[in-house]
N, C-alpha and C positions, 0 to 999 in steps of 0.2 A: 662959495662952494661950487666946485665944478660939477656940471651935469654929468650923469652917467653916459658913457659912450653908447651909441646906437646898438652896437653889437651886444653889449651886456643887457640892454633893455630887451632885445630880441630873445636872448637866452632865457631871461626870467619869464617873458611872455610865453615862449614855447614850452617851458617847464610847467607853467600853470595850465596851459592848454592840454599838455600831455596827461597831467594828473586828472583833469576833468574828463578827458576822453576815456581814461582807464577806469574811472568810477561809473561810467554810464551803465554798463551791464550789471555790475554789482548793485547799484542803486535800484534799478528796475526789478532785479530779482528780489531784493529786500522788500520792495513795495508789494510784490506779489505774495511774499511770505507773510507780510503783515495782513494782507487781505485774507489769507488762509487762516491765520490765527484769529482774526475777527470772526470768521465763519464758525470756527470751533467754539469761541466764546458765546456767539449767538445761539448755537445749538445747545450749549449747556444752560444758557439763560432760558430758552424755550422749554427745556426739560424741567427746570425748577418751577417755571410758571405753571406748567401742567400739574406738577405735584401740589401746587398751592390751590389751584382752582378745580381740581378733579372732584367729581361727585363723591359725597360721603367723607370728605376729608375732615380732620379735626384741626381747629386753630392750634398753633404751636403752644399757646398759653395753656389751653385745656389738655393738650397732649402731654406737656411737661408736668402738669398737676397730677395726672393719672400715673405717669411713669414714676414720679418721685414719691407718690403716696404708696405705690406698690413696686419697689425696686426690682422684684423678680420679673416683672413685665416690661422693664425698661428696654431690654434688647428687642422684644417684638414691637413695642410701641415706637421705638426710635426709628424703625424703618418707614414709618408714616410721616416722618419729618419732611419739611419742604425742600431741604437741601442736604447734601452730604455733610456739610459743616454742622448744621443743626442736628443731624442724625448722630454724629459722633459726640456732640455736646450733651444731648439727652442721655445717651448711653453712659457717658463718663460721669455725669452728675448723678444719675440713678445708681451707678455702681458705687460711687463715693458714699452716698446716703445708705445704701444697703449694707456696705461693709463697716459702717460706723466711723467713717473718716470724712466728716463734713468739711474739713479744711481743704480736701481735694476738690471741693466744688469750685472754689476760686481758681484752681489750676485748670479745670475744665472750661470755665468761662474765659480765662485768659487765652487758652488754646483756641477757642472759638474766635476771639477778637483777632488773634494773630493770623488765623486762617482767612478771615475776612479781609484783613489788610493785604495779604499776599494775593488774594483773588482780585481785589480792587486795583492793586498795583499793575496787574497785567493790562487791564483796560486803560488805566491812566497812562501807561507807556504808549499804548496805541494812539491816545489822544494827542500826545506830543510828537511821536515818531511819524505817524501817518502824514500829516501836512508837511513836516520837514522833508521827508523823503520825496513827497510829491513835488515840492518846490525844487529840490535838487534834480529830480527827474525831468522837470520842465525846463530848467535853465541850461542843463548840460547839452541837450540837442540843439539849442538855439545858436550856439557858436558855429557849428558846421552848417547849420541852416542859413545863417547870414552870409557865411563864406560862399555857399552855393548860390545865394541870391546875387552876390557880386559877380559870379561867373555866368549868371543868366540861367542857371540850372533850376528851373522852377519845380521840376519833378522831385529833385532831392530836397528842396526847401519844403515842399508839401509833405514829404515823408517824415522829415524831422519835426515839423509842426504837429503832425498827427501823433507822433510818439510823445511829444511834449504835453499836448493836451490830454492824452490818455493818462499820463502820470499824474497830472493835476487832478483829474477826476477821481482816480484811485486814492490819492492822498486825502482829498477832502471827504470822500466817502468813508474811509477808515476813521478819520478823526471825528466826523460828525456822529456816526453810529456808535463808536466807542464812547463818546461823551455822553450820549443818551443812555447807553447801557450802564455806564458808571453811575450816573444819577439814580437810575432805577435800582441798581444793586445797593447803593448806599442807603436808600430809603428802606428797602425790605430787610436788609441785614441789621439796620438799626432797630427796626421793629422786632426782629427775631431776638436780638440781644436783650431788649427790654422784656420780652415775654419770658425768656429763660431766667433772667434775674428775678422777675416777680414769682415765677413758679418755684424756683429754688429757695427764695427767701421764705416762702410759706412752708416748705418742706424741711429745711435744715433745722429749725427749732425742734420739730418733732423728732428728727433724727438724734438731736442732742438728748432729748428726754428719754428716748428708747435706750440710747447708749448708757445714760446715767442709771436707769432702772436696772439694766442688766448687770452693771458693775456693783450696784448697791444691794442686789438681791442676796439675802443670807443663804448660806449653804445649809442643806438639810442636816439635822443632827444625826449623829451615828450612834 
């Protein structure tokens, strides 16, 4: 097999170099956007943490028991839940029990699980995308940096290396913090789901009994 002509090899190399150079700015912008998304997720996580540890708070299990025992109070009590997801779940389960539709309890729990998965997927994406974009942002400036080194342009090399190392730091920071946030959220959301299931399992049988008694109550004689 004949080797590729030198001209064709140069065309392929130039094309790859052009693609890499074109991606430099978008990759760095994406890395900064991931850092912004991480900051937003951290802010949401700190807010939820405060709602869990603030003085006078009720554990979600006790909160659920009270809300499900008195569905009329579910709306007010749900606002004390540790997260928006748990708040919607407490309100949904309380409404299902109060309206005599205990089957909707499973729907509320399923909605809670889906919401948890969507929230965890955001930080899981950061765990993967952060280091990947950081690596791309590191490697792309190395090519022109090495070319500058060959020309003896040390200043250009130093500038490219500074950009490359900054991208590495940002990527590793996003991936590491997002991984820790994902682990913490997985633990607390699993505990929340267990608390909701326990509280609802204690309240649903009572809901069935109330519903049965209402249906079976004889009409007054006329």
